[in-house]
C-alpha positions in Angstrom: 18.2 -0.1 16.0 15.5 -1.3 13.6 16.3 -2.6 10.2 14.5 -0.2 7.8 15.4 -2.2 4.7 13.9 -5.7 5.1 15.8 -7.0 2.1 13.6 -10.1 1.9 14.4 -12.3 -1.0 12.5 -11.5 -4.2 11.3 -15.0 -4.5 8.4 -17.0 -6.1 8.4 -19.2 -2.9 5.9 -18.2 -0.2 7.4 -17.0 3.1 5.4 -19.4 5.3 6.8 -18.3 8.6 6.3 -14.6 8.0 4.8 -12.7 11.0 4.5 -9.0 12.0 6.3 -9.9 15.2 9.3 -10.9 13.1 9.1 -7.7 11.2 8.5 -5.2 14.0 9.5 -7.0 17.1 7.5 -8.8 19.8 7.0 -5.5 21.7 5.1 -4.0 18.7 3.4 -7.1 17.5 0.0 -6.2 18.8 -0.1 -2.7 17.2 -2.1 -1.9 14.1 -0.3 -2.5 10.7 -0.8 -0.4 7.6 0.6 -1.4 4.3 1.4 0.8 1.3 1.9 -0.8 -2.1 4.1 1.3 -4.4 5.6 3.8 -2.0 7.6 5.7 -4.6 10.0 7.9 -2.7 7.9 7.4 0.5 6.4 10.8 1.0 3.0 9.6 2.1 4.3 6.7 4.1 6.8 8.9 6.0 4.3 11.6 6.9 1.8 9.0 8.2 4.3 7.0 10.1 5.7 10.0 11.9 2.2 11.2 12.8 1.3 7.8 14.2 4.2 6.3 16.2 1.9 3.7 17.8 1.2 2.1 14.4 3.4 -0.2 12.3 3.9 0.6 8.6 5.2 -1.6 5.8 6.0 -0.1 2.4 6.4 -2.3 -0.7 8.2 -0.9 -3.7 9.4 -2.8 -6.7 11.6 -0.1 -8.4 15.0 -0.6 -6.8 15.9 3.1 -7.0 12.8 4.2 -5.2 12.9 1.3 -2.7 16.4 2.2 -1.6 15.6 5.9 -1.5 12.5 5.4 0.7 14.3 3.0 3.1 17.1 5.6 3.5 14.6 8.4 3.9 12.8 6.5 6.7 16.1 5.9 8.5 17.3 9.5 8.2 14.0 10.8 9.6 13.9 8.3 12.4 10.7 6.6 11.4 11.4 3.6 13.5 7.9 2.2 13.0 8.4 1.7 9.2 9.9 -1.2 7.3 10.5 -1.3 3.5 10.3 -4.4 1.4 11.2 -4.9 -2.3 8.9 -7.6 -3.5 6.3 -8.3 -6.2 3.2 -7.0 -4.4 0.6 -9.3 -5.7 2.7 -12.3 -4.8 3.3 -11.0 -1.3 -0.4 -10.4 -0.8 -1.4 -13.8 -2.2 1.2 -16.0 -0.4 2.8 -14.1 2.5 0.7 -11.3 4.1 -1.0 -12.6 7.3 -4.7 -12.9 6.8 -7.1 -10.6 8.8 -4.1 -8.5 10.0 -4.1 -5.1 8.2 -5.7 -2.0 9.6 -5.3 -0.2 6.2 -4.1 -0.8 2.7 -2.9 2.1 0.6 -2.4 1.7 -3.2 -1.6 5.1 -4.8 -0.8 5.4 -8.5 -0.1 1.7 -9.4 1.7 1.2 -12.7 -1.1 1.4 -15.3 0.7 -0.7 -17.9 -1.3 1.3 -20.5 -0.7 -0.9 -23.6 -3.5 -3.5 -23.9 -1.0 -6.4 -24.3 0.5 -5.5 -21.0 -2.8 -5.4 -19.0 -2.1 -8.8 -17.6 0.8 -7.3 -15.6 -1.4 -4.9 -13.8 -1.6 -5.2 -10.0 -5.4 -5.2 -9.9 -6.5 -8.6 -11.0 -9.1 -10.8 -9.4 -6.6 -13.0 -7.5 -4.9 -9.9 -6.0 -8.2 -8.3 -5.0 -9.4 -11.5 -3.2 -6.0 -11.9 -1.4 -5.9 -8.2 -0.4 -9.4 -8.3 1.1 -8.5 -11.4 3.1 -5.5 -9.6 4.5 -7.7 -6.8 5.9 -9.2 -6.8 9.3 -13.0 -6.2 9.6 -13.4 -2.4 9.5 -10.0 -1.9 7.8 -9.7 0.8 5.1 -8.5 0.2 1.5 -7.8 3.4 -0.5 -6.8 3.6 -4.1 -5.8 6.6 -6.3 -4.7 6.7 -9.9 -4.4 9.3 -12.7 -5.3 6.7 -15.3 -9.0 6.8 -16.2 -9.2 3.4 -18.0 -7.3 1.6 -15.2 -9.5 3.3 -12.6 -12.6 1.9 -14.4 -11.1 -1.6 -14.2 -10.3 -1.2 -10.5 -13.7 0.1 -9.7 -15.4 -2.7 -11.6 -13.4 -5.2 -9.5 -14.2 -3.6 -6.2 -17.6 -2.1 -6.4 -20.3 -4.5 -5.3 -17.9 -6.9 -3.7 -19.7 -8.7 -0.8 -16.8 -7.9 1.6 -16.4 -4.2 0.8 -18.3 -1.1 1.7 -17.5 2.2 -0.1 -16.2 4.9 2.2 -15.2 8.5 1.8 -11.8 9.0 0.3 -11.3 12.4 1.7 -10.7 11.8 5.4 -8.1 13.6 7.5 -8.0 10.7 9.9 -6.3 8.8 7.1 -3.9 11.6 6.1 -6.2 12.7 3.2 -7.1 16.3 3.6 -8.8 18.2 0.8 -8.7 15.0 -1.3 -4.9 15.3 -1.4 -2.3 12.7 -0.3 0.9 14.6 -1.0 2.6 11.7 -2.8 5.4 12.6 -5.2 3.3 11.2 -8.1 0.2 13.1 -7.1 2.1 16.4 -6.9 3.7 15.8 -10.3 0.4 14.8 -12.0 -1.6 17.7 -10.5 1.0 20.1 -11.8 0.7 18.5 -15.2 -3.1 19.0 -15.1 -4.0 15.3 -15.0 -7.3 14.4 -13.4 -7.0 12.2 -10.3 -9.3 9.3 -9.6 -9.9 8.1 -6.0 -11.9 5.5 -4.3 -11.9 3.9 -0.8 -13.6 1.0 1.0 -13.8 -0.6 4.4 -14.0 -4.4 4.8 -17.2 -5.7 6.4 
């Protein structure tokens, strides 16, 4: 029985021996891996994982309540190709995630830290961006969605024109995006509130 809740230590030390074989087992080690940062309650991750049993999925969630909820949800629905990790996402990408290994990176509604004095806590900083790109395989997809216009402008400025990224359509049913909708809990909530949604996607060269 797979362990849905990885319970890796929330540590400032890099996990130097981390491998996808350790996470998903040797028999699944060669399968494509998709990573979602900020899973919330796991609605998008669960739907995609159930639709694609021949892919591996890792969800990272910092909020302990959502992390435990999502891990339990994956177990109850029998999504045996999913693992959940509670960790600081930027640290994981910079120090732990295997390079050139991800088929897709999903980042939907990252915490905007709207107060200017808190902007340094935002996920999208140059060091995170460079690490994330290095974790993607050639041709891999990176999709981002947020309801925060100012944060979206910052994200766009960091990614547009990067030598390793090519802008791609966000609305793509092959990536569980149909009608420009993801079906995440945050998206459903924000659309009901009338908030505009900002989206962008890339592939790595």
